[in-house]
C-alpha positions in Angstrom: -22.2 14.9 -4.5 -19.0 16.7 -5.1 -16.2 16.1 -8.1 -13.8 15.4 -5.1 -16.2 12.6 -3.9 -16.3 11.1 -7.1 -12.7 11.1 -7.3 -12.3 9.3 -4.1 -13.9 6.4 -5.7 -11.5 5.5 -8.6 -12.0 2.0 -10.3 -8.3 1.7 -9.6 -9.5 0.8 -6.2 -7.0 2.8 -4.3 -6.7 2.5 -0.7 -6.1 5.8 -0.3 -7.8 8.8 -2.5 -6.9 12.0 -0.7 -5.2 14.3 -3.4 -3.4 17.5 -3.2 -4.5 19.6 -6.0 -1.6 21.8 -6.0 1.2 19.1 -6.3 3.5 18.9 -9.2 3.6 15.6 -10.4 7.3 14.1 -10.5 8.9 12.0 -13.3 8.4 8.2 -13.7 11.4 6.0 -14.0 11.4 2.5 -14.7 14.7 0.6 -13.7 15.7 -2.9 -14.5 17.2 -4.8 -11.6 17.6 -8.2 -13.7 15.7 -11.4 -12.6 14.4 -11.7 -9.5 13.9 -14.8 -7.7 10.7 -15.0 -5.6 10.4 -16.7 -2.2 7.9 -19.1 -3.8 10.5 -20.5 -6.1 9.3 -18.9 -9.3 11.4 -15.9 -10.9 10.3 -12.5 -12.6 12.5 -12.2 -15.7 14.1 -8.9 -16.6 12.2 -7.4 -13.5 11.4 -3.5 -14.0 10.8 -1.0 -10.8 9.1 2.2 -11.1 9.6 5.1 -8.6 9.1 9.0 -8.7 11.2 10.8 -6.4 9.7 14.0 -4.4 12.6 16.4 -3.0 16.1 16.1 -3.1 19.2 14.0 -1.5 21.3 16.0 0.7 25.0 15.8 0.4 25.4 12.4 2.1 22.1 10.8 1.3 20.9 10.6 4.8 17.6 12.4 4.4 16.1 9.4 2.1 12.5 8.1 2.7 11.4 5.0 1.1 7.6 4.8 0.3 6.3 1.7 -1.4 2.7 2.2 -3.1 -0.6 0.6 -1.7 -3.0 -2.1 -3.2 -3.3 -1.2 -6.8 -1.8 2.1 -6.2 0.7 3.6 -8.7 3.5 6.1 -7.5 1.6 8.9 -9.9 -1.0 8.6 -7.1 0.8 8.0 -4.1 3.0 10.9 -4.8 0.0 13.2 -4.7 -0.6 12.2 -0.9 3.0 12.5 0.4 3.0 16.1 0.5 0.4 16.3 2.9 2.0 14.1 5.7 5.8 14.3 4.7 7.8 17.5 4.7 9.4 16.9 1.2 11.5 20.2 1.4 13.6 18.3 3.9 13.3 14.7 2.9 13.8 13.2 -0.4 10.9 10.7 -0.9 11.5 7.6 -3.1 7.8 6.7 -4.1 8.2 2.8 -5.3 5.6 1.2 -7.4 5.0 -2.3 -5.8 5.2 -5.4 -7.8 2.2 -6.3 -9.6 0.7 -2.6 -9.8 0.8 -2.5 -13.6 3.8 -0.2 -13.6 6.8 -2.3 -12.1 6.6 -5.7 -13.5 3.2 -7.4 -13.3 1.0 -9.8 -14.9 -0.2 -7.6 -17.2 3.3 -6.5 -18.6 5.3 -9.7 -17.9 4.9 -12.9 -19.4 5.0 -16.0 -17.1 4.7 -13.8 -14.1 5.0 -15.9 -10.9 2.9 -15.6 -7.7 4.6 -13.0 -5.6 4.8 -12.4 -1.6 5.2 -9.1 0.0 8.6 -10.2 1.0 9.2 -10.0 -3.1 8.1 -6.3 -3.3 10.6 -5.6 -0.7 13.4 -7.4 -2.3 12.8 -5.8 -5.6 12.8 -2.5 -3.7 16.2 -3.3 -1.7 17.6 -4.2 -5.2 16.6 -0.9 -6.6 17.9 1.2 -3.7 21.7 -0.6 -3.6 21.8 -1.2 -7.4 20.4 2.2 -8.8 20.7 4.7 -6.2 23.7 3.2 -4.4 22.0 3.7 -1.1 22.6 0.9 1.6 20.7 2.6 4.3 17.8 5.2 4.5 16.3 7.5 7.2 12.8 6.0 7.1 10.6 3.7 5.1 6.8 4.5 5.3 3.7 3.2 3.6 -0.1 3.3 3.6 -2.1 0.0 3.6 -0.4 -2.8 1.8 2.7 0.1 1.7 2.3 -0.5 5.5 2.4 -4.1 4.9 5.5 -3.5 3.2 7.1 -1.5 5.6 6.6 -4.0 8.2 8.1 -6.6 6.2 11.2 -4.2 5.8 11.7 -4.5 9.4 12.2 -8.3 9.4 13.7 -8.6 6.3 16.3 -6.0 6.5 16.3 -4.8 10.0 19.4 -2.5 9.4 18.4 -1.1 6.3 16.4 1.9 8.2 16.4 4.3 11.1 12.8 4.6 11.5 9.7 3.1 9.9 6.0 4.3 9.7 3.1 1.8 9.0 -0.2 3.8 8.2 -3.1 1.3 8.4 -1.0 -1.7 7.7 -0.7 -5.0 9.5 1.8 -7.2 10.4 -0.5 -10.2 9.9 -4.0 -10.5 8.5 -7.1 -11.3 10.8 -10.1 -13.3 10.1 -12.1 -10.4 8.6 -9.2 -9.5 6.4 -8.8 -12.9 5.0 -12.5 -13.3 4.3 -12.7 -10.1 2.6 -9.8 -10.7 0.3 -10.4 -14.6 -0.2 -13.7 -13.5 -1.3 -12.6 -11.0 -3.9 -9.9 -13.4 -4.9 -12.1 -16.3 -5.7 -14.3 -13.9 -7.5 -11.1 -13.1 -9.8 -10.1 -16.3 -10.3 -13.5 -17.3 -11.6 -13.2 -14.6 -14.3 -9.9 -15.5 -15.2 -10.9 -19.3 -15.8 -13.8 -18.1 -17.9 -11.7 -15.7 -19.9 -14.7 -13.7 -21.5 -14.0 -9.9 -21.3 -17.6 -9.3 -20.0 -17.0 -11.7 -17.3 -13.7 -9.9 -16.3 -15.4 -6.2 -16.5 -18.4 -7.4 -14.4 -16.1 -9.0 -11.9 -14.0 -5.8 -11.9 -17.0 -3.8 -11.1 -17.9 -6.5 -8.3 -14.4 -6.1 -6.9 -15.1 -2.4 -6.9 -18.2 -2.7 -5.3 -16.6 -4.7 -2.4 -13.7 -2.5 -1.9 -15.9 0.6 -2.0 -18.1 -0.8 1.0 -15.1 -1.5 3.0 -13.1 1.6 2.6 -15.4 3.5 4.6 -17.5 3.1 7.8 -21.5 2.7 7.4 -21.7 6.2 9.4 -19.8 7.7 6.5 -22.0 6.7 3.9 -25.1 7.8 5.9 -23.4 11.4 6.5 -22.5 11.6 2.7 -25.1 10.1 0.9 -28.7 9.4 0.3 -30.0 5.9 -1.0 -30.9 7.6 -4.2 -27.2 8.5 -4.7 -25.8 4.9 -5.1 -26.4 4.3 -8.9 -25.0 7.5 -9.7 -21.9 6.7 -7.5 -21.5 3.4 -8.9 -22.0 4.8 -12.5 -19.0 6.9 -12.0 -17.0 4.3 -10.4 -17.0 2.3 -13.0 -16.2 4.6 -15.6 -12.8 5.1 -14.8 -9.8 3.2 -16.6 -9.6 -0.3 -16.7 -7.6 -2.2 -14.3 -6.3 -5.5 -15.2 -7.7 -8.0 -13.0 -4.9 -10.4 -13.2 -2.9 -7.8 -11.3 -5.6 -7.7 -8.5 -5.3 -11.0 -8.2 -1.3 -11.0 -7.7 -1.1 -8.3 -5.0 -4.2 -9.9 -3.3 -2.5 -13.2 -2.9 0.5 -11.2 -1.8 -1.2 -9.6 0.9 -3.3 -12.9 2.0 0.2 -14.4 2.6 1.4 -11.5 4.6 2.7 -12.8 8.0 6.0 -11.2 9.5 6.2 -13.5 12.4 6.2 -16.4 9.6 8.8 -14.8 7.5 10.9 -13.8 10.3 10.8 -17.0 12.4 10.0 -15.1 15.3 6.9 -15.5 17.7 4.9 -12.4 18.8 6.9 -12.3 22.1 10.2 -12.3 20.1 9.5 -10.0 17.4 11.3 -7.1 18.9 14.5 -9.2 18.8 14.4 -8.9 15.0 13.2 -5.3 14.7 16.0 -2.6 15.5 14.3 0.6 13.8 12.1 3.1 15.8 8.4 2.6 14.7 5.4 4.6 14.5 2.3 2.4 13.8 -0.8 4.5 12.7 -4.4 2.6 12.6 -7.8 3.8 12.0 -10.0 2.6 15.0 -12.9 2.2 12.6 -10.9 0.5 9.7 -13.2 -2.5 7.9 -10.8 -3.1 5.6 -7.4 -3.8 7.6 -8.4 -4.9 11.0 -6.2 -2.5 13.2 -5.8 -5.0 16.4 -2.7 -7.0 14.7 -1.0 -3.4 14.1 -2.0 -2.5 17.8 -0.7 -5.8 19.1 2.6 -5.2 17.4 3.0 -2.0 18.9 2.7 -3.3 22.2 4.9 -6.0 21.5 7.6 -3.4 20.3 6.7 -0.7 23.0 6.5 1.7 20.0 4.4 4.9 19.3 0.8 4.2 18.5 -1.4 6.7 16.9 -5.0 6.0 17.1 -7.1 7.8 14.5 -11.0 8.0 15.3 -13.1 9.0 12.5 -15.8 7.6 10.4 -13.6 7.6 7.1 -12.4 4.3 8.1 -9.4 2.9 6.5 -9.4 6.0 4.1 -8.9 8.1 7.3 -7.0 10.9 5.6 -10.2 11.7 3.7 -11.6 13.0 7.3 -8.4 15.2 7.2 -4.8 14.8 7.7 -3.5 16.9 10.4 -3.7 14.3 13.1 -1.5 12.0 11.0 0.5 14.9 9.8 1.6 15.7 13.2 2.5 12.5 14.3 4.5 11.7 11.3 6.5 15.0 11.6 6.9 14.6 15.0 8.4 11.1 14.8 10.7 12.0 11.8 12.3 14.9 14.0 
């Protein structure tokens, strides 16, 4: 097993592990956006939103792409993926840390952090774009996995804000399997939080990592890459990496479980096209075991938009089997 493959299993539970080794890391910025009211009736006091920027604004800031992070992902990690699929010599890509990821305001860094929804992540990003950048319209919004969910929520929350939207292995609404998977992880985390013992939290972190790894790829992928004797070495390396606060995991899990653009927009699937104004590209992994592709495929049909089907055994981590197909689809769409 190569070092690259071990890096694909970081305990931060990345929904994507593809890394461009030649990429020069951009600088993290933490921006205060004031108190943010949540859709659940709570408030994030003195809310902070982190971001990194790849590329540069053109003269009139018409080349901006907003790119939210995936589940547990940080802008430092997501920024490494962007150059493989977006031309950062032409576009200014603002990679935003989603609420709850440990960089932007989260349970781990904000006292009395309330329950959040995907819409709250989107609202915080809207405040960042308007208040900090003075940008009230972007060329595109895109994201991977939970970033794709945020992208789809952007479409119904602020339909005039973007010209184009790219959802990669995201979903407008969770399937039965998605809910079963994430609620299983959520109950494990809640139990550990109730016990409150460090060793219990560490064991829970490892069990959630096990579940995530199992669902990120297909059984065929594991058969192709490893023998049964590799299990203990792989898991040992998986657990060594940095501790990820399980309360942050819970916060973002709860947000994803509640994701439903039809409910948040008040539009039925048949009427959702009335709400969405941007051109949309939906990329799904046919063999995705983490985020079932059917809801996204149905949305593509409802919108009569571009649908890119990626069929490989990497499943949800489709870029680990190569990014050429996705890169071509995105470059063509952004042109």
